[in-house]
ZADO-964309 format. One record per atom (N, C-alpha, C): residue number from 1; chain; atom name; x, y, z. Coordinates in steps of 0.2 Angstrom, whole numbers. Layout:
ZADO-964309
R  sero  zaro  vexvex     xx     yy     zz
R   NUM     A      CA      X      Y      Z
...
END
This chain:
ZADO-964309
R  sero  zaro  vexvex     xx     yy     zz
R     1     A       N     38     51   -114
R     1     A      CA     44     47   -104
R     1     A       C     47     50   -101
R     2     A       N     43     49    -94
R     2     A      CA     44     55    -88
R     2     A       C     53     56    -87
R     3     A       N     54     61    -86
R     3     A      CA     60     64    -81
R     3     A       C     61     63    -72
R     4     A       N     66     59    -71
R     4     A      CA     69     57    -66
R     4     A       C     75     58    -64
R     5     A       N     76     61    -56
R     5     A      CA     82     65    -54
R     5     A       C     86     59    -52
R     6     A       N     92     60    -54
R     6     A      CA     97     54    -51
R     6     A       C    104     58    -49
R     7     A       N    104     61    -43
R     7     A      CA    111     59    -43
R     7     A       C    114     68    -42
R     8     A       N    111     70    -46
R     8     A      CA    111     82    -47
R     8     A       C    109     80    -52
R     9     A       N    108     77    -59
R     9     A      CA    105     75    -65
R     9     A       C     97     74    -65
R    10     A       N     96     78    -73
R    10     A      CA     89     76    -72
R    10     A       C     89     71    -79
R    11     A       N     88     64    -79
R    11     A      CA     84     63    -86
R    11     A       C     79     57    -87
R    12     A       N     79     56    -90
R    12     A      CA     72     51    -94
R    12     A       C     72     45    -90
R    13     A       N     67     45    -85
R    13     A      CA     67     35    -81
R    13     A       C     69     31    -83
R    14     A       N     69     26    -90
R    14     A      CA     73     24    -91
R    14     A       C     80     24    -91
R    15     A       N     81     29    -89
R    15     A      CA     90     31    -92
R    15     A       C     94     30    -85
R    16     A       N     88     31    -77
R    16     A      CA     93     32    -73
R    16     A       C     91     25    -71
R    17     A       N    101     21    -68
R    17     A      CA    103     16    -69
R    17     A       C    108     18    -61
R    18     A       N    106     13    -56
R    18     A      CA    111     11    -50
R    18     A       C    114      7    -50
R    19     A       N    122      7    -47
R    19     A      CA    124      3    -46
R    19     A       C    122     -3    -42
R    20     A       N    121    -12    -44
R    20     A      CA    121    -17    -41
R    20     A       C    123    -18    -34
R    21     A       N    129    -16    -34
R    21     A      CA    134    -12    -26
R    21     A       C    128     -7    -20
R    22     A       N    123     -6    -24
R    22     A      CA    121      1    -20
R    22     A       C    118     -2    -15
R    23     A       N    117     -3     -7
R    23     A      CA    115     -4     -3
R    23     A       C    108     -1     -1
R    24     A       N    103      5     -5
R    24     A      CA     97      6     -9
R    24     A       C     94     -2    -10
R    25     A       N     97     -6    -14
R    25     A      CA     98    -15    -18
R    25     A       C     97    -18    -15
R    26     A       N    102    -20    -11
R    26     A      CA    107    -26     -8
R    26     A       C    101    -26      0
R    27     A       N    100    -19      4
R    27     A      CA     98    -19      9
R    27     A       C     91    -16     12
R    28     A       N     91    -13      7
R    28     A      CA     82     -6     10
R    28     A       C     87     -1     15
R    29     A       N     92      2     12
R    29     A      CA     95      2     20
R    29     A       C     98     13     14
R    30     A       N     92     13     16
R    30     A      CA     89     20     14
R    30     A       C     82     25     16
R    31     A       N     82     29     14
R    31     A      CA     74     32     15
R    31     A       C     71     38     11
R    32     A       N     63     37     13
R    32     A      CA     59     39      8
R    32     A       C     57     42      8
R    33     A       N     56     48      5
R    33     A      CA     46     52      4
R    33     A       C     41     53      0
R    34     A       N     36     54     -2
R    34     A      CA     29     55     -6
R    34     A       C     28     63     -5
R    35     A       N     29     65    -10
R    35     A      CA     26     76     -9
R    35     A       C     21     72    -12
R    36     A       N     12     74    -12
R    36     A      CA      9     75    -14
R    36     A       C      8     81    -22
R    37     A       N      7     84    -25
R    37     A      CA      7     89    -26
R    37     A       C     -3     91    -29
R    38     A       N     -2     94    -31
R    38     A      CA    -11    100    -36
R    38     A       C     -8    105    -38
R    39     A       N    -10    105    -45
R    39     A      CA     -7    110    -51
R    39     A       C     -2    114    -47
R    40     A       N      5    112    -45
R    40     A      CA     11    110    -46
R    40     A       C     12    113    -37
R    41     A       N      6    112    -33
R    41     A      CA      7    115    -27
R    41     A       C      9    110    -20
R    42     A       N     16    109    -18
R    42     A      CA     12    102    -14
R    42     A       C     12    103     -6
R    43     A       N     10     97     -3
R    43     A      CA      3     97      5
R    43     A       C      9     96      5
R    44     A       N      9     99     13
R    44     A      CA     17     97     18
R    44     A       C     24     94     17
R    45     A       N     27     99     12
R    45     A      CA     33    100     10
R    45     A       C     38    100     17
R    46     A       N     38    104     21
R    46     A      CA     40    105     27
R    46     A       C     37     99     30
R    47     A       N     34     98     32
R    47     A      CA     35     90     36
R    47     A       C     38     85     32
R    48     A       N     37     84     27
R    48     A      CA     40     79     21
R    48     A       C     50     81     21
R    49     A       N     53     85     20
R    49     A      CA     60     84     22
R    49     A       C     60     84     29
R    50     A       N     55     90     36
R    50     A      CA     60     87     40
R    50     A       C     57     78     41
R    51     A       N     53     74     40
R    51     A      CA     53     68     42
R    51     A       C     59     66     36
R    52     A       N     59     65     33
R    52     A      CA     65     64     31
R    52     A       C     73     65     32
R    53     A       N     72     72     36
R    53     A      CA     79     73     40
R    53     A       C     78     71     45
R    54     A       N     76     70     47
R    54     A      CA     74     66     55
R    54     A       C     77     57     53
R    55     A       N     73     54     47
R    55     A      CA     75     47     48
R    55     A       C     83     46     45
R    56     A       N     84     51     37
R    56     A      CA     91     47     38
R    56     A       C     98     51     45
R    57     A       N     94     55     47
R    57     A      CA    101     54     56
R    57     A       C     98     48     58
R    58     A       N     92     46     61
R    58     A      CA     92     40     62
R    58     A       C     98     34     62
R    59     A       N     97     34     54
R    59     A      CA    101     27     50
R    59     A       C    109     31     48
R    60     A       N    113     38     49
R    60     A      CA    117     39     50
R    60     A       C    118     41     44
R    61     A       N    116     44     40
R    61     A      CA    116     45     34
R    61     A       C    114     54     32
R    62     A       N    121     59     31
R    62     A      CA    121     63     29
R    62     A       C    112     67     27
R    63     A       N    110     70     27
R    63     A      CA    107     72     21
R    63     A       C    111     77     18
R    64     A       N    109     74      9
R    64     A      CA    113     77      2
R    64     A       C    111     84      3
R    65     A       N    105     86      4
R    65     A      CA    104     93      0
R    65     A       C     94     99      8
R    66     A       N     99    102      9
R    66     A      CA     94    106     11
R    66     A       C     89    110     11
R    67     A       N     81    109     12
R    67     A      CA     74    111     13
R    67     A       C     72    114      4
R    68     A       N     79    120      3
R    68     A      CA     75    124     -1
R    68     A       C     79    119     -5
R    69     A       N     84    114     -9
R    69     A      CA     88    110    -13
R    69     A       C     82    105    -13
R    70     A       N     80    104    -11
R    70     A      CA     73     98    -12
R    70     A       C     67    100    -14
R    71     A       N     66    108    -12
R    71     A      CA     60    112    -15
R    71     A       C     63    112    -24
R    72     A       N     66    114    -26
R    72     A      CA     70    115    -29
R    72     A       C     71    109    -34
R    73     A       N     70    106    -32
R    73     A      CA     73     98    -35
R    73     A       C     62     98    -36
R    74     A       N     59     95    -33
R    74     A      CA     51     95    -34
R    74     A       C     48     99    -38
R    75     A       N     50    106    -39
R    75     A      CA     47    111    -41
R    75     A       C     51    106    -52
R    76     A       N     54    106    -50
R    76     A      CA     59    104    -58
R    76     A       C     53    101    -59
R    77     A       N     55     93    -58
R    77     A      CA     51     88    -59
R    77     A       C     43     88    -58
R    78     A       N     41     92    -56
R    78     A      CA     33     94    -61
R    78     A       C     35     97    -63
R    79     A       N     36    102    -65
R    79     A      CA     37    104    -73
R    79     A       C     38    101    -79
R    80     A       N     44     99    -76
R    80     A      CA     47     94    -84
R    80     A       C     43     88    -84
R    81     A       N     38     87    -81
R    81     A      CA     33     80    -79
R    81     A       C     27     81    -79
R    82     A       N     25     88    -82
R    82     A      CA     14     92    -80
R    82     A       C     14     88    -88
R    83     A       N     15     90    -93
R    83     A      CA     15     88   -100
R    83     A       C     14     80   -102
R    84     A       N     15     76    -95
R    84     A      CA     15     67   -100
R    84     A       C     11     64    -92
R    85     A       N      6     70    -90
R    85     A      CA     -1     68    -88
R    85     A       C     -4     71    -87
R    86     A       N    -12     66    -90
R    86     A      CA    -17     68    -91
R    86     A       C    -20     76    -85
R    87     A       N    -16     78    -79
R    87     A      CA    -20     80    -74
R    87     A       C    -17     82    -68
R    88     A       N    -16     89    -66
R    88     A      CA    -13     92    -61
R    88     A       C    -10     89    -56
R    89     A       N    -12     85    -55
R    89     A      CA    -10     80    -48
R    89     A       C     -5     74    -48
R    90     A       N      2     79    -45
R    90     A      CA      7     75    -49
R    90     A       C     12     73    -42
R    91     A       N     11     67    -39
R    91     A      CA     17     64    -35
R    91     A       C     21     64    -34
R    92     A       N     29     65    -31
R    92     A      CA     34     68    -32
R    92     A       C     37     61    -25
R    93     A       N     42     53    -28
R    93     A      CA     47     52    -24
R    93     A       C     53     52    -23
R    94     A       N     54     53    -16
R    94     A      CA     61     56    -16
R    94     A       C     63     48    -12
R    95     A       N     69     47    -12
R    95     A      CA     75     42    -11
R    95     A       C     82     42    -12
R    96     A       N     85     42     -4
R    96     A      CA     90     43     -2
R    96     A       C     95     38      1
R    97     A       N     98     33     -4
R    97     A      CA    101     27      0
R    97     A       C    106     28      3
R    98     A       N    111     25      5
R    98     A      CA    119     25      5
R    98     A       C    124     27      2
R    99     A       N    122     23     -2
R    99     A      CA    124     23     -6
R    99     A       C    130     17    -11
R   100     A       N    135     14    -14
R   100     A      CA    135     10    -15
R   100     A       C    145     10    -11
R   101     A       N    143      3    -13
R   101     A      CA    152      0     -9
R   101     A       C    155     -4    -12
R   102     A       N    162     -6    -13
R   102     A      CA    163    -10    -16
R   102     A       C    164    -19    -13
R   103     A       N    159    -18     -8
R   103     A      CA    158    -27     -6
R   103     A       C    151    -27     -4
R   104     A       N    147    -28      0
R   104     A      CA    142    -33      2
R   104     A       C    145    -34     10
R   105     A       N    141    -30     16
R   105     A      CA    144    -32     23
R   105     A       C    141    -26     26
R   106     A       N    139    -31     30
R   106     A      CA    131    -28     35
R   106     A       C    133    -20     37
R   107     A       N    138    -20     43
R   107     A      CA    139    -15     48
R   107     A       C    139     -7     39
R   108     A       N    140      1     41
R   108     A      CA    139      4     38
R   108     A       C    147      6     35
R   109     A       N    145      7     29
R   109     A      CA    152      7     24
R   109     A       C    157     14     30
R   110     A       N    160     15     23
R   110     A      CA    163     24     28
R   110     A       C    166     26     19
R   111     A       N    168     33     20
R   111     A      CA    166     35      9
R   111     A       C    164     35      5
R   112     A       N    158     34      7
R   112     A      CA    152     31     -2
R   112     A       C    150     37      1
R   113     A       N    145     38     -7
R   113     A      CA    143     42     -7
R   113     A       C    135     44     -8
R   114     A       N    131     46     -4
R   114     A      CA    123     43     -5
R   114     A       C    121     43    -13
R   115     A       N    118     38    -13
R   115     A      CA    115     40    -20
R   115     A       C    105     44    -19
R   116     A       N    105     47    -22
R   116     A      CA     96     52    -23
R   116     A       C     94     51    -28
R   117     A       N     88     49    -28
R   117     A      CA     83     46    -34
R   117     A       C     77     50    -33
R   118     A       N     75     54    -38
R   118     A      CA     68     54    -38
R   118     A       C     63     52    -45
R   119     A       N     55     50    -45
R   119     A      CA     54     54    -48
R   119     A       C     45     54    -51
R   120     A       N     42     59    -56
R   120     A      CA     36     60    -56
R   120     A       C     31     55    -56
R   121     A       N     24     54    -56
R   121     A      CA     21     50    -53
R   121     A       C     12     51    -54
R   122     A       N      5     52    -60
R   122     A      CA      1     54    -56
R   122     A       C     -3     51    -50
R   123     A       N     -5     53    -46
R   123     A      CA     -8     54    -39
R   123     A       C    -16     54    -42
R   124     A       N    -19     51    -37
R   124     A      CA    -28     51    -36
R   124     A       C    -31     60    -35
R   125     A       N    -37     61    -39
R   125     A      CA    -37     68    -37
R   125     A       C    -40     70    -32
R   126     A       N    -41     75    -28
R   126     A      CA    -42     77    -23
R   126     A       C    -47     75    -19
R   127     A       N    -51     71    -15
R   127     A      CA    -54     70    -13
R   127     A       C    -60     71    -14
R   128     A       N    -68     71    -14
R   128     A      CA    -74     75    -14
R   128     A       C    -75     77    -10
R   129     A       N    -79     85     -6
R   129     A      CA    -83     85     -1
R   129     A       C    -90     82      1
R   130     A       N    -92     80     -2
R   130     A      CA    -98     79      1
R   130     A       C    -95     68     -1
R   131     A       N   -100     65      5
R   131     A      CA    -99     59      8
R   131     A       C   -103     53      1
R   132     A       N   -107     58     -1
R   132     A      CA   -111     57    -10
R   132     A       C   -106     55    -15
R   133     A       N   -101     56    -15
R   133     A      CA    -97     55    -19
R   133     A       C    -91     52    -20
R   134     A       N    -89     52    -13
R   134     A      CA    -82     49    -10
R   134     A       C    -85     40     -9
R   135     A       N    -79     36    -14
R   135     A      CA    -76     32    -13
R   135     A       C    -75     27     -7
R   136     A       N    -80     23     -5
R   136     A      CA    -79     23      2
R   136     A       C    -74     12      2
R   137     A       N    -70     10      7
R   137     A      CA    -66      6      5
R   137     A       C    -66      1      9
R   138     A       N    -63     -5      9
R   138     A      CA    -65    -11     10
R   138     A       C    -57    -15     11
R   139     A       N    -55    -15     20
R   139     A      CA    -50    -17     22
R   139     A       C    -51    -22     26
R   140     A       N    -44    -27     28
R   140     A      CA    -42    -31     31
R   140     A       C    -38    -28     37
R   141     A       N    -41    -34     46
R   141     A      CA    -37    -35     48
R   141     A       C    -33    -39     49
R   142     A       N    -27    -37     54
R   142     A      CA    -18    -42     53
R   142     A       C    -17    -40     61
R   143     A       N    -14    -44     62
R   143     A      CA     -8    -42     69
R   143     A       C     -3    -40     65
R   144     A       N      3    -32     69
R   144     A      CA      6    -30     65
R   144     A       C     14    -36     65
R   145     A       N     15    -38     61
R   145     A      CA     23    -42     61
R   145     A       C     28    -39     60
R   146     A       N     28    -34     60
R   146     A      CA     34    -30     53
R   146     A       C     39    -27     59
R   147     A       N     44    -24     59
R   147     A      CA     50    -25     63
R   147     A       C     43    -18     69
R   148     A       N     51    -18     73
R   148     A      CA     46    -12     78
R   148     A       C     51     -3     79
R   149     A       N     52     -2     71
R   149     A      CA     54      6     71
R   149     A       C     52      6     66
R   150     A       N     45      8     65
R   150     A      CA     40     12     60
R   150     A       C     39     17     60
R   151     A       N     43     22     67
R   151     A      CA     43     26     66
R   151     A       C     48     28     60
R   152     A       N     51     24     58
R   152     A      CA     59     27     53
R   152     A       C     54     28     46
R   153     A       N     55     29     42
R   153     A      CA     50     29     34
R   153     A       C     58     27     30
R   154     A       N     60     19     30
R   154     A      CA     65     16     27
R   154     A       C     59     14     19
R   155     A       N     64     11     18
R   155     A      CA     65     10      9
R   155     A       C     63      2     11
R   156     A       N     64     -1     16
R   156     A      CA     63     -6     18
R   156     A       C     58    -11     21
R   157     A       N     55    -13     16
R   157     A      CA     47    -10     14
R   157     A       C     45    -17     15
R   158     A       N     47    -24     13
R   158     A      CA     44    -29     14
R   158     A       C     39    -32     18
R   159     A       N     40    -30     26
R   159     A      CA     33    -30     29
R   159     A       C     26    -29     28
R   160     A       N     28    -20     28
R   160     A      CA     21    -18     24
R   160     A       C     18    -20     17
R   161     A       N     25    -22     13
R   161     A      CA     21    -26      6
R   161     A       C     17    -33      7
R   162     A       N     21    -36     13
R   162     A      CA     18    -42     14
R   162     A       C     10    -42     19
R   163     A       N     10    -36     21
R   163     A      CA      2    -34     24
R   163     A       C     -3    -32     21
R   164     A       N      1    -27     15
R   164     A      CA     -5    -22     12
R   164     A       C     -4    -31      3
R   165     A       N     -1    -34      3
R   165     A      CA     -4    -42      0
R   165     A       C     -9    -45      2
R   166     A       N     -8    -45      7
R   166     A      CA    -14    -49     14
R   166     A       C    -22    -46      8
R   167     A       N    -21    -42     13
R   167     A      CA    -28    -39      6
R   167     A       C    -29    -38      3
R   168     A       N    -24    -39     -1
R   168     A      CA    -24    -35    -12
R   168     A       C    -28    -45    -12
R   169     A       N    -24    -48     -9
R   169     A      CA    -24    -53    -10
R   169     A       C    -35    -60     -8
R   170     A       N    -36    -50     -4
R   170     A      CA    -40    -56      2
R   170     A       C    -48    -48     -5
R   171     A       N    -45    -48    -10
R   171     A      CA    -50    -42    -13
R   171     A       C    -53    -37     -8
R   172     A       N    -48    -33     -6
R   172     A      CA    -49    -28     -2
R   172     A       C    -44    -23     -2
R   173     A       N    -45    -14     -1
R   173     A      CA    -42     -9     -3
R   173     A       C    -38     -9      2
R   174     A       N    -36    -12      5
R   174     A      CA    -27    -11     12
R   174     A       C    -29    -16     18
R   175     A       N    -24    -17     23
R   175     A      CA    -22    -21     26
R   175     A       C    -24    -14     34
R   176     A       N    -27    -13     40
R   176     A      CA    -26    -11     47
R   176     A       C    -21    -18     50
R   177     A       N    -19    -13     54
R   177     A      CA    -13    -18     57
R   177     A       C    -14    -17     64
R   178     A       N    -14    -23     69
R   178     A      CA    -14    -22     80
R   178     A       C    -10    -28     80
R   179     A       N     -9    -21     89
R   179     A      CA     -1    -27     90
R   179     A       C     -4    -33     95
R   180     A       N      4    -33     96
R   180     A      CA      0    -40    104
R   180     A       C     -3    -38    106
R   181     A       N     -6    -32    109
R   181     A      CA     -9    -32    114
R   181     A       C    -17    -32    111
R   182     A       N    -18    -32    102
R   182     A      CA    -24    -30    101
R   182     A       C    -25    -22    101
R   183     A       N    -19    -17     99
R   183     A      CA    -19    -11    100
R   183     A       C    -20    -10     92
R   184     A       N    -22     -6     89
R   184     A      CA    -22     -4     82
R   184     A       C    -16      0     84
R   185     A       N    -13      0     78
R   185     A      CA     -6      3     75
R   185     A       C     -5      8     70
R   186     A       N     -7      2     65
R   186     A      CA     -8     10     57
R   186     A       C    -11      5     51
R   187     A       N    -11      7     45
R   187     A      CA    -12      3     41
R   187     A       C     -8      0     35
R   188     A       N     -4     -6     33
R   188     A      CA     -1     -6     29
R   188     A       C      5      0     26
R   189     A       N     -3      5     23
R   189     A      CA      2     12     21
R   189     A       C      1     18     23
R   190     A       N     -4     15     26
R   190     A      CA     -9     23     29
R   190     A       C    -10     23     37
R   191     A       N    -12     29     39
R   191     A      CA    -13     30     46
R   191     A       C    -19     29     48
R   192     A       N    -21     28     54
R   192     A      CA    -29     23     55
R   192     A       C    -30     29     59
R   193     A       N    -39     32     57
R   193     A      CA    -41     38     62
R   193     A       C    -52     30     63
R   194     A       N    -49     33     72
R   194     A      CA    -59     28     71
R   194     A       C    -64     36     76
R   195     A       N    -69     38     73
R   195     A      CA    -75     40     75
R   195     A       C    -81     35     79
R   196     A       N    -81     38     86
R   196     A      CA    -86     35     91
R   196     A       C    -88     43     93
R   197     A       N    -96     42     94
R   197     A      CA    -99     45     96
R   197     A       C    -97     54     94
R   198     A       N    -94     54     90
R   198     A      CA    -91     62     85
R   198     A       C    -84     63     88
R   199     A       N    -82     59     92
R   199     A      CA    -72     60     94
R   199     A       C    -72     56     88
R   200     A       N    -65     61     87
R   200     A      CA    -63     57     82
R   200     A       C    -57     54     84
R   201     A       N    -53     47     82
R   201     A      CA    -46     47     90
R   201     A       C    -44     43     82
R   202     A       N    -34     45     85
R   202     A      CA    -29     41     82
R   202     A       C    -23     36     87
R   203     A       N    -21     33     84
R   203     A      CA    -15     29     88
R   203     A       C    -13     34     91
R   204     A       N     -6     37     95
R   204     A      CA     -1     41     97
R   204     A       C      7     38     94
R   205     A       N     10     42     92
R   205     A      CA     15     43     88
R   205     A       C     17     38     94
R   206     A       N     23     34     92
R   206     A      CA     28     29     94
R   206     A       C     31     24     88
R   207     A       N     36     21     91
R   207     A      CA     39     19     87
R   207     A       C     33      9     84
R   208     A       N     27      8     85
R   208     A      CA     27      5     81
R   208     A       C     23      7     73
R   209     A       N     21     15     73
R   209     A      CA     17     20     67
R   209     A       C     20     25     64
R   210     A       N     19     24     57
R   210     A      CA     24     30     55
R   210     A       C     22     37     59
R   211     A       N     25     43     61
R   211     A      CA     22     48     59
R   211     A       C     21     54     50
R   212     A       N     15     49     51
R   212     A      CA     12     54     41
R   212     A       C     11     61     42
R   213     A       N     12     61     37
R   213     A      CA     11     68     38
R   213     A       C      6     71     37
R   214     A       N      2     69     30
R   214     A      CA     -6     69     29
R   214     A       C    -12     68     38
R   215     A       N     -7     65     41
R   215     A      CA     -7     64     50
R   215     A       C     -9     71     52
R   216     A       N     -5     70     53
R   216     A      CA     -3     78     57
R   216     A       C     -5     83     56
R   217     A       N     -6     86     48
R   217     A      CA     -9     88     46
R   217     A       C    -19     90     48
R   218     A       N    -20     83     46
R   218     A      CA    -26     83     46
R   218     A       C    -29     83     55
R   219     A       N    -24     78     57
R   219     A      CA    -25     82     67
R   219     A       C    -27     89     68
R   220     A       N    -23     95     62
R   220     A      CA    -22    103     65
R   220     A       C    -32    103     62
R   221     A       N    -30    102     56
R   221     A      CA    -35    104     52
R   221     A       C    -43    103     56
R   222     A       N    -43     97     60
R   222     A      CA    -47     97     60
R   222     A       C    -53     98     68
R   223     A       N    -44    102     70
R   223     A      CA    -44    106     77
R   223     A       C    -45    112     77
R   224     A       N    -43    115     72
R   224     A      CA    -46    121     70
R   224     A       C    -55    121     68
R   225     A       N    -55    118     64
R   225     A      CA    -63    118     62
R   225     A       C    -66    116     68
R   226     A       N    -65    113     74
R   226     A      CA    -68    112     80
R   226     A       C    -72    105     85
R   227     A       N    -66    100     77
R   227     A      CA    -70     93     77
R   227     A       C    -64     92     83
R   228     A       N    -69     87     89
R   228     A      CA    -65     84     94
R   228     A       C    -60     80     91
R   229     A       N    -53     78     91
R   229     A      CA    -52     75     89
R   229     A       C    -45     72     95
R   230     A       N    -44     66     96
R   230     A      CA    -36     64    103
R   230     A       C    -35     59     98
R   231     A       N    -26     58    102
R   231     A      CA    -21     53    100
R   231     A       C    -24     51    106
R   232     A       N    -24     41    106
R   232     A      CA    -23     38    113
R   232     A       C    -25     30    107
R   233     A       N    -24     25    110
R   233     A      CA    -25     22    109
R   233     A       C    -32     17    109
R   234     A       N    -35     14    105
R   234     A      CA    -39     10    104
R   234     A       C    -40      2    100
R   235     A       N    -43     -1    102
R   235     A      CA    -43     -9    100
R   235     A       C    -43     -9     97
R   236     A       N    -43    -19     92
R   236     A      CA    -50    -20     86
R   236     A       C    -57    -23     86
R   237     A       N    -58    -22     94
R   237     A      CA    -66    -22     96
R   237     A       C    -68    -15     95
R   238     A       N    -62     -9     95
R   238     A      CA    -67     -4     95
R   238     A       C    -64     -2     88
R   239     A       N    -61     -4     86
R   239     A      CA    -64     -1     79
R   239     A       C    -69     -4     75
R   240     A       N    -68    -12     74
R   240     A      CA    -77    -13     71
R   240     A       C    -81    -11     77
R   241     A       N    -83     -7     80
R   241     A      CA    -86     -6     83
R   241     A       C    -88      2     82
R   242     A       N    -84      5     79
R   242     A      CA    -84     12     79
R   242     A       C    -88     16     75
R   243     A       N    -90     23     74
R   243     A      CA    -97     24     69
R   243     A       C    -93     24     62
R   244     A       N    -87     26     63
R   244     A      CA    -83     28     57
R   244     A       C    -76     29     56
R   245     A       N    -75     26     51
R   245     A      CA    -67     23     53
R   245     A       C    -63     27     47
R   246     A       N    -59     31     48
R   246     A      CA    -53     32     42
R   246     A       C    -45     30     39
R   247     A       N    -45     31     33
R   247     A      CA    -37     30     32
R   247     A       C    -34     38     28
R   248     A       N    -26     38     31
R   248     A      CA    -24     44     27
R   248     A       C    -18     42     27
R   249     A       N    -17     47     20
R   249     A      CA     -9     47     19
R   249     A       C    -10     51     12
R   250     A       N     -3     50     10
R   250     A      CA     -3     55      7
R   250     A       C     -7     57     -3
R   251     A       N     -5     51     -3
R   251     A      CA     -8     49    -10
R   251     A       C    -15     49    -12
R   252     A       N    -21     46     -2
R   252     A      CA    -27     46      1
R   252     A       C    -30     52     -1
R   253     A       N    -26     54      4
R   253     A      CA    -30     62     10
R   253     A       C    -31     59     16
R   254     A       N    -40     61     17
R   254     A      CA    -44     57     22
R   254     A       C    -50     49     17
R   255     A       N    -47     45     22
R   255     A      CA    -51     41     15
R   255     A       C    -57     36     21
R   256     A       N    -63     35     16
R   256     A      CA    -68     33     23
R   256     A       C    -69     25     23
R   257     A       N    -67     24     30
R   257     A      CA    -69     14     26
R   257     A       C    -75     11     32
R   258     A       N    -78      6     25
R   258     A      CA    -85      3     27
R   258     A       C    -86     -2     28
R   259     A       N    -79     -6     26
R   259     A      CA    -84    -11     30
R   259     A       C    -73    -14     31
R   260     A       N    -73    -18     37
R   260     A      CA    -66    -22     43
R   260     A       C    -68    -28     40
R   261     A       N    -63    -31     39
R   261     A      CA    -60    -41     40
R   261     A       C    -69    -43     36
R   262     A       N    -72    -40     33
R   262     A      CA    -79    -43     30
R   262     A       C    -85    -38     34
R   263     A       N    -83    -36     40
R   263     A      CA    -88    -32     46
R   263     A       C    -90    -26     43
R   264     A       N   -101    -23     43
R   264     A      CA   -100    -16     39
R   264     A       C    -98    -13     45
R   265     A       N    -94     -4     44
R   265     A      CA    -93     -2     48
R   265     A       C    -98      6     50
R   266     A       N   -100      5     57
R   266     A      CA   -109     10     57
R   266     A       C   -114      7     51
R   267     A       N   -115     14     47
R   267     A      CA   -125     11     44
R   267     A       C   -119     11     38
R   268     A       N   -114     10     36
R   268     A      CA   -109      4     27
R   268     A       C   -109      9     24
R   269     A       N   -110     18     28
R   269     A      CA   -110     21     21
R   269     A       C   -104     27     23
R   270     A       N   -100     31     20
R   270     A      CA    -97     36     20
R   270     A       C   -104     42     27
R   271     A       N    -98     39     31
R   271     A      CA   -101     43     36
R   271     A       C   -103     51     36
R   272     A       N   -105     53     40
R   272     A      CA   -106     63     43
R   272     A       C   -101     66     44
R   273     A       N    -97     63     49
R   273     A      CA    -91     68     53
R   273     A       C    -85     64     48
R   274     A       N    -84     62     41
R   274     A      CA    -80     63     37
R   274     A       C    -79     70     32
R   275     A       N    -87     69     32
R   275     A      CA    -92     73     26
R   275     A       C    -87     81     32
R   276     A       N    -87     84     38
R   276     A      CA    -87     90     39
R   276     A       C    -76     87     42
R   277     A       N    -74     82     40
R   277     A      CA    -68     82     43
R   277     A       C    -61     82     34
R   278     A       N    -65     81     29
R   278     A      CA    -60     82     22
R   278     A       C    -64     89     20
R   279     A       N    -69     90     24
R   279     A      CA    -68     99     19
R   279     A       C    -65    104     23
R   280     A       N    -63    103     31
R   280     A      CA    -58    106     34
R   280     A       C    -53    101     34
R   281     A       N    -50     97     32
R   281     A      CA    -43     95     30
R   281     A       C    -40    100     23
R   282     A       N    -44     98     16
R   282     A      CA    -46    104     12
R   282     A       C    -46    113     14
R   283     A       N    -47    114     19
R   283     A      CA    -49    122     19
R   283     A       C    -41    124     21
R   284     A       N    -36    119     25
R   284     A      CA    -30    119     28
R   284     A       C    -22    115     26
R   285     A       N    -27    110     20
R   285     A      CA    -20    110     18
R   285     A       C    -11    109     16
R   286     A       N    -14    118     11
R   286     A      CA     -9    117      9
R   286     A       C     -4    126     13
R   287     A       N     -8    126     20
R   287     A      CA     -6    133     26
R   287     A       C     -1    128     28
R   288     A       N     -2    121     28
R   288     A      CA      2    117     33
R   288     A       C     10    114     33
END
């Protein structure tokens, strides 16, 4: 049985229990992060803890731990769970809710202690560095119907879940979203990149999309490798006519998409710019 962390203690995951009055359970009132690790080394740890701190601040929850303490918890979870998985590819999920109150009331309560939870799970191995070995994804395309504070990595994920389920119902891997003006925002659980004439483009950060840590690492890695990358809005028509489309996330790294809404992207195969991009990402990811 895997080992989890709950409110200062490590314990078997099945023994980790919270009050049904916890506001994370009742309202989705909390913040979460997922940190990928490979052979014990985390990717983007500083970015993940900084984003978590920003999210907690945005919803008026005091961060219960320093970055150094979060790192100690992560390292312990990786160590305690390393024998439970067949590979060294382990994701660490962190979750901080506002805590449990004695009543259900929408306004933030005072005098409650945040609930802090963490657990480990196996993630996919790193992406291959050649396009012949890469697994291409197929995705759906929908209008973004979530709330207008998507830059906060909240545990209130029902909107994302419903968009992701639409893709699952369609038999594809993800759902890319566009806003009321027809501009691409992100996917239900990933950031989005497109390539046209060797130029890599991803939407700029604002309240409509999450500031992905893998997205940030990728942009820096691409620039360091001399690739042409910019942050700019593009439409769903631009996406459908792109030479290449990619998704980025902590678990997917940089993943190629070859079909959107049943339409083939480019030549319908993993493209040459992706191959340069994933090699750049791998060369840089542990330095982020």
